[in-house]
LUMMAR-420598 format. One record per residue (C-alpha): residue number from 1; residue in three letters; x, y negated, z negated. Coordinates in pm, 1 decimal. Layout:
BEGIN
ATOM num residuo        X        Y        Z
ATOM NUM     ALA        X        Y        Z
...
This chain:
BEGIN
ATOM num residuo        X        Y        Z
ATOM   1     UNK      0.0      0.0      0.0
ATOM   2     UNK    134.6   -344.9     95.9
ATOM   3     UNK    229.2   -572.8   -193.1
ATOM   4     UNK     15.7   -884.1   -129.1
ATOM   5     UNK    272.2  -1101.7   -308.7
ATOM   6     UNK    529.5  -1000.7    -49.0
ATOM   7     UNK    272.9  -1075.7    221.2
ATOM   8     UNK    216.6  -1426.6     83.3
ATOM   9     UNK    589.7  -1493.7     63.2
ATOM  10     UNK    634.4  -1380.8    424.0
ATOM  11     UNK    350.2  -1609.1    530.4
ATOM  12     UNK    526.5  -1905.6    369.1
ATOM  13     UNK    857.7  -1812.1    534.0
ATOM  14     UNK    685.4  -1802.6    874.6
ATOM  15     UNK    549.8  -2157.8    855.1
ATOM  16     UNK    690.4  -2412.1   1102.3
ATOM  17     UNK    971.3  -2531.9    877.1
ATOM  18     UNK   1148.5  -2749.8   1136.1
ATOM  19     UNK    822.7  -2945.5   1179.9
ATOM  20     UNK    756.8  -2954.4    805.0
ATOM  21     UNK   1109.6  -3076.7    731.8
ATOM  22     UNK   1083.9  -3346.2    998.8
ATOM  23     UNK    746.9  -3466.6    864.7
ATOM  24     UNK    876.8  -3481.0    507.8
ATOM  25     UNK   1179.6  -3682.5    619.7
ATOM  26     UNK    974.0  -3925.3    829.7
ATOM  27     UNK    651.9  -3960.8    630.6
ATOM  28     UNK    709.2  -3820.3    282.4
ATOM  29     UNK    443.5  -3554.7    332.7
ATOM  30     UNK    368.9  -3258.1    557.7
ATOM  31     UNK     27.8  -3106.4    624.4
ATOM  32     UNK    -20.3  -2729.2    603.5
ATOM  33     UNK   -354.3  -2676.3    781.4
ATOM  34     UNK   -553.3  -2371.0    671.8
ATOM  35     UNK   -287.0  -2243.4    435.6
ATOM  36     UNK   -568.6  -2068.7    248.2
ATOM  37     UNK   -813.9  -1827.1    404.3
ATOM  38     UNK  -1177.2  -1810.3    293.0
ATOM  39     UNK  -1109.7  -1531.9     41.9
ATOM  40     UNK   -829.3  -1730.5   -121.8
ATOM  41     UNK  -1041.4  -2046.5   -131.2
ATOM  42     UNK  -1320.9  -1857.1   -304.0
ATOM  43     UNK  -1084.0  -1691.3   -552.4
ATOM  44     UNK   -915.8  -2017.4   -654.6
ATOM  45     UNK  -1247.3  -2203.7   -671.2
ATOM  46     UNK  -1380.1  -1936.0   -905.1
ATOM  47     UNK  -1064.5  -1965.3  -1113.8
ATOM  48     UNK  -1110.0  -2341.2  -1147.7
ATOM  49     UNK  -1477.7  -2306.7  -1236.7
ATOM  50     UNK  -1382.5  -2054.8  -1506.5
ATOM  51     UNK  -1125.6  -2288.6  -1661.0
ATOM  52     UNK  -1377.6  -2390.0  -1928.2
ATOM  53     UNK  -1342.7  -2049.9  -2089.6
ATOM  54     UNK   -960.4  -2049.2  -2074.7
ATOM  55     UNK   -835.9  -2407.0  -2083.4
ATOM  56     UNK   -946.5  -2742.1  -2219.8
ATOM  57     UNK  -1058.0  -2990.8  -1956.5
ATOM  58     UNK   -948.3  -3347.6  -2023.7
ATOM  59     UNK  -1109.2  -3672.0  -1917.1
ATOM  60     UNK   -912.5  -3880.7  -1668.2
ATOM  61     UNK  -1073.1  -4187.8  -1826.7
ATOM  62     UNK   -923.9  -4098.3  -2165.7
ATOM  63     UNK   -585.6  -4061.7  -1997.3
ATOM  64     UNK   -628.8  -4398.9  -1822.4
ATOM  65     UNK   -593.7  -4217.1  -1490.5
ATOM  66     UNK   -936.0  -4265.7  -1336.9
ATOM  67     UNK  -1262.9  -4086.8  -1394.3
ATOM  68     UNK  -1346.8  -3716.3  -1382.7
ATOM  69     UNK  -1194.4  -3404.8  -1532.8
ATOM  70     UNK   -856.2  -3239.1  -1504.8
ATOM  71     UNK   -708.0  -2925.9  -1661.7
ATOM  72     UNK   -351.3  -2808.0  -1690.4
ATOM  73     UNK   -306.9  -2449.0  -1564.6
ATOM  74     UNK    -76.6  -2280.5  -1812.6
ATOM  75     UNK    192.7  -2032.8  -1714.5
ATOM  76     UNK    198.6  -1766.4  -1600.2
ATOM  77     UNK      7.1  -1915.7  -1311.4
ATOM  78     UNK   -248.3  -1707.8  -1118.2
ATOM  79     UNK    -66.9  -1458.6   -893.7
ATOM  80     UNK   -147.9  -1639.6   -568.4
ATOM  81     UNK    -15.9  -1975.5   -692.4
ATOM  82     UNK    284.2  -1808.1   -853.2
ATOM  83     UNK    378.0  -1634.9   -526.0
ATOM  84     UNK    344.1  -1957.5   -326.7
ATOM  85     UNK    542.1  -2152.0   -585.4
ATOM  86     UNK    831.2  -1907.6   -566.0
ATOM  87     UNK    829.7  -1879.5   -186.3
ATOM  88     UNK    790.5  -2252.8   -125.2
ATOM  89     UNK   1070.8  -2336.0   -364.3
ATOM  90     UNK   1315.2  -2125.8   -158.9
ATOM  91     UNK   1229.4  -2325.1    153.6
ATOM  92     UNK   1221.5  -2665.1    -18.1
ATOM  93     UNK   1535.4  -2641.2   -233.2
ATOM  94     UNK   1769.1  -2725.6     60.7
ATOM  95     UNK   1555.6  -3031.5    142.0
ATOM  96     UNK   1560.5  -3139.9   -222.4
ATOM  97     UNK   1937.6  -3094.5   -235.4
ATOM  98     UNK   1989.8  -3294.8     85.0
ATOM  99     UNK   1767.6  -3578.2    -40.4
ATOM 100     UNK   1960.4  -3588.9   -368.2
ATOM 101     UNK   2291.9  -3609.5   -182.7
ATOM 102     UNK   2165.7  -3894.0     35.9
ATOM 103     UNK   2041.6  -4087.7   -268.8
ATOM 104     UNK   2355.4  -4015.4   -469.0
ATOM 105     UNK   2150.8  -3842.9   -739.1
ATOM 106     UNK   2318.7  -3599.3   -977.0
ATOM 107     UNK   2067.9  -3316.3   -922.5
ATOM 108     UNK   2118.0  -2944.2   -876.3
ATOM 109     UNK   1859.1  -2714.9   -722.1
ATOM 110     UNK   1947.7  -2343.4   -747.4
ATOM 111     UNK   1844.0  -2106.7   -470.2
ATOM 112     UNK   1564.7  -1947.2   -674.3
ATOM 113     UNK   1277.1  -2088.5   -875.3
ATOM 114     UNK   1352.8  -1866.5  -1174.3
ATOM 115     UNK   1701.5  -2019.6  -1202.5
ATOM 116     UNK   1560.6  -2371.2  -1174.1
ATOM 117     UNK   1296.4  -2304.1  -1439.7
ATOM 118     UNK   1561.2  -2157.4  -1668.5
ATOM 119     UNK   1737.4  -2495.5  -1661.0
ATOM 120     UNK   1401.1  -2662.7  -1724.6
ATOM 121     UNK   1344.7  -2448.2  -2032.1
ATOM 122     UNK   1693.3  -2514.3  -2167.4
ATOM 123     UNK   1615.2  -2887.1  -2144.4
ATOM 124     UNK   1287.6  -2842.3  -2333.3
ATOM 125     UNK   1068.3  -2862.1  -2022.5
ATOM 126     UNK    844.9  -2563.7  -2093.3
ATOM 127     UNK    490.9  -2685.3  -2018.1
ATOM 128     UNK    326.7  -2638.2  -1679.1
ATOM 129     UNK    245.5  -2951.9  -1479.3
ATOM 130     UNK     19.6  -2766.6  -1235.3
ATOM 131     UNK   -336.4  -2894.9  -1264.8
ATOM 132     UNK   -688.4  -2839.0  -1135.4
ATOM 133     UNK   -921.3  -3134.6  -1084.9
ATOM 134     UNK  -1298.6  -3148.8  -1063.1
ATOM 135     UNK  -1439.3  -3479.4   -941.1
ATOM 136     UNK  -1808.0  -3560.1   -897.8
ATOM 137     UNK  -2000.4  -3866.5   -777.5
ATOM 138     UNK  -1824.5  -4183.4   -893.3
ATOM 139     UNK  -1508.9  -4000.5  -1002.4
ATOM 140     UNK  -1156.9  -4076.4   -878.5
ATOM 141     UNK   -794.7  -4012.9   -970.2
ATOM 142     UNK   -573.9  -4320.2  -1002.9
ATOM 143     UNK   -231.7  -4356.2   -844.2
ATOM 144     UNK     25.8  -4153.0  -1034.9
ATOM 145     UNK    350.8  -3959.7  -1004.1
ATOM 146     UNK    534.2  -3694.6  -1208.9
ATOM 147     UNK    878.1  -3843.4  -1272.4
ATOM 148     UNK    933.3  -3869.1  -1646.6
ATOM 149     UNK   1150.2  -3564.8  -1725.5
ATOM 150     UNK   1519.7  -3480.7  -1687.7
ATOM 151     UNK   1456.3  -3215.6  -1422.9
ATOM 152     UNK   1226.6  -3339.6  -1146.7
ATOM 153     UNK   1174.6  -3145.0   -826.1
ATOM 154     UNK   1104.8  -3407.1   -557.2
ATOM 155     UNK    825.9  -3220.0   -377.2
ATOM 156     UNK    494.0  -3064.3   -475.1
ATOM 157     UNK    193.4  -2894.4   -314.9
ATOM 158     UNK   -165.1  -3023.3   -316.1
ATOM 159     UNK   -458.9  -2800.1   -218.5
ATOM 160     UNK   -819.6  -2886.1   -129.1
ATOM 161     UNK  -1069.9  -2614.0   -220.7
ATOM 162     UNK  -1396.9  -2794.8   -143.0
ATOM 163     UNK  -1540.7  -2870.6    201.3
ATOM 164     UNK  -1553.0  -3246.6    274.6
ATOM 165     UNK  -1823.3  -3182.4    533.9
ATOM 166     UNK  -2065.7  -3006.1    300.6
ATOM 167     UNK  -1948.0  -3011.4    -63.9
ATOM 168     UNK  -1858.7  -3378.1   -112.3
ATOM 169     UNK  -1816.5  -3716.9     53.1
ATOM 170     UNK  -1541.6  -3968.0    -12.8
ATOM 171     UNK  -1262.1  -3824.8   -226.2
ATOM 172     UNK   -984.6  -3877.7     28.5
ATOM 173     UNK   -631.1  -3785.3    -75.2
ATOM 174     UNK   -428.1  -4106.2    -67.9
ATOM 175     UNK    -56.5  -4186.4    -94.3
ATOM 176     UNK    125.1  -4518.1   -119.9
ATOM 177     UNK    488.3  -4582.9    -38.8
ATOM 178     UNK    672.7  -4887.4   -170.8
ATOM 179     UNK    980.6  -4994.0     23.0
ATOM 180     UNK   1214.6  -5269.4   -100.6
ATOM 181     UNK   1097.7  -5620.5     -7.5
ATOM 182     UNK    799.4  -5482.5    187.1
ATOM 183     UNK    428.0  -5438.4    128.4
ATOM 184     UNK    315.4  -5095.1     10.1
ATOM 185     UNK    233.6  -4853.7    292.1
ATOM 186     UNK    -98.8  -4667.1    240.4
ATOM 187     UNK   -148.5  -4317.9    382.0
ATOM 188     UNK   -464.6  -4105.2    389.1
ATOM 189     UNK   -410.6  -3730.7    432.1
ATOM 190     UNK   -693.2  -3573.8    639.2
ATOM 191     UNK   -736.7  -3257.7    430.8
ATOM 192     UNK  -1007.2  -3002.2    508.3
ATOM 193     UNK  -1117.7  -2706.0    298.2
ATOM 194     UNK   -831.6  -2457.3    271.8
ATOM 195     UNK   -571.6  -2714.6    377.8
ATOM 196     UNK   -266.9  -2795.8    169.6
ATOM 197     UNK      4.1  -3057.6    192.6
ATOM 198     UNK    357.8  -3087.1     68.4
ATOM 199     UNK    409.0  -3436.3    -71.4
ATOM 200     UNK    684.0  -3639.5   -232.6
ATOM 201     UNK    653.7  -3637.8   -610.8
ATOM 202     UNK    802.8  -3983.0   -668.2
ATOM 203     UNK   1110.1  -4080.3   -462.0
ATOM 204     UNK   1260.6  -3995.1   -126.2
ATOM 205     UNK   1526.6  -4133.0    108.4
ATOM 206     UNK   1413.8  -4346.3    402.1
ATOM 207     UNK   1636.2  -4422.2    698.6
ATOM 208     UNK   1626.8  -4791.8    779.6
ATOM 209     UNK   1822.9  -5007.8   1022.1
ATOM 210     UNK   2108.1  -5039.6    769.8
ATOM 211     UNK   2113.5  -4680.7    650.9
ATOM 212     UNK   1925.5  -4485.8    387.0
ATOM 213     UNK   1752.3  -4637.3     88.9
ATOM 214     UNK   1520.8  -4505.2   -182.4
ATOM 215     UNK   1143.7  -4549.8   -160.1
ATOM 216     UNK    885.2  -4492.6   -431.4
ATOM 217     UNK    564.8  -4293.2   -372.5
ATOM 218     UNK    248.6  -4234.1   -572.6
ATOM 219     UNK    -66.1  -4040.6   -491.1
ATOM 220     UNK   -434.5  -4057.8   -580.0
ATOM 221     UNK   -783.4  -3938.9   -488.7
ATOM 222     UNK  -1030.6  -4205.4   -378.2
ATOM 223     UNK  -1375.6  -4235.9   -532.4
ATOM 224     UNK  -1608.3  -3943.8   -462.4
ATOM 225     UNK  -1931.3  -4080.8   -317.8
ATOM 226     UNK  -2134.2  -3762.5   -362.6
ATOM 227     UNK  -2108.4  -3391.3   -438.6
ATOM 228     UNK  -1815.4  -3219.5   -607.5
ATOM 229     UNK  -1448.6  -3212.4   -505.9
ATOM 230     UNK  -1219.4  -2939.5   -645.1
ATOM 231     UNK   -844.8  -2942.1   -587.8
ATOM 232     UNK   -514.5  -2819.7   -726.2
ATOM 233     UNK   -174.1  -2985.0   -767.8
ATOM 234     UNK    109.8  -2729.3   -779.4
ATOM 235     UNK    442.0  -2857.7   -914.9
ATOM 236     UNK    779.9  -2687.8   -925.7
ATOM 237     UNK    926.5  -2851.0  -1236.7
ATOM 238     UNK    786.0  -2826.5  -1587.1
ATOM 239     UNK    692.0  -3092.9  -1838.5
ATOM 240     UNK    872.2  -3155.4  -2167.5
ATOM 241     UNK    686.6  -2999.6  -2457.5
ATOM 242     UNK    484.1  -3259.2  -2643.7
ATOM 243     UNK    474.8  -3509.8  -2358.0
ATOM 244     UNK    141.1  -3672.0  -2274.4
ATOM 245     UNK    -85.3  -3454.1  -2058.7
ATOM 246     UNK     19.5  -3625.7  -1736.3
ATOM 247     UNK    299.5  -3883.8  -1694.6
């Protein structure tokens, strides 16, 4: 019998990584259309809906991060997310290393996720930053980034589980990029149900006319006008124990 975890890892390895790498370098994000099939969408949606019995939802309003509910998914993560996290890390570590070299950052990204997380744990970063969000009419998630700890992996995955054509309206995934001495650049990612995107966590190098410089990015979810929007943010670094729920 085929090990489905191996199957998922192979699927990640077979993505168009030259295109993904180019998009990340140029835009700070890369779309992964239909990364999830209908069975996976249903399984993860069920998992999120069952969070009430396993995790404590928190109010974004209480966190001063918008309106709606969000829950941290504790480790070990569900098998599907865990397999993607491990497989994606292998592909993204060289990009993270190259970005760090360009920016002159003193960062080290081992070849495997388990080695990277071991360093996280030794630094006291033991809490998962992966979250599920559930936003209904009038809810939104304010601009934010995850850049408060010693070990910060510069990329993360976002997943849309609901159908914008039938389950909700509004609720667009939004990013902003601030370049030195320039107005912020807004970006709207056209996610559909089952789509995912790799995005910059906080900082990335940008090639300008005088060479590379560092730009700052944040992301958000615009106000949901109707229905219910369910999504997941999958991060590769952990949070320091005792830190606020979200930086």
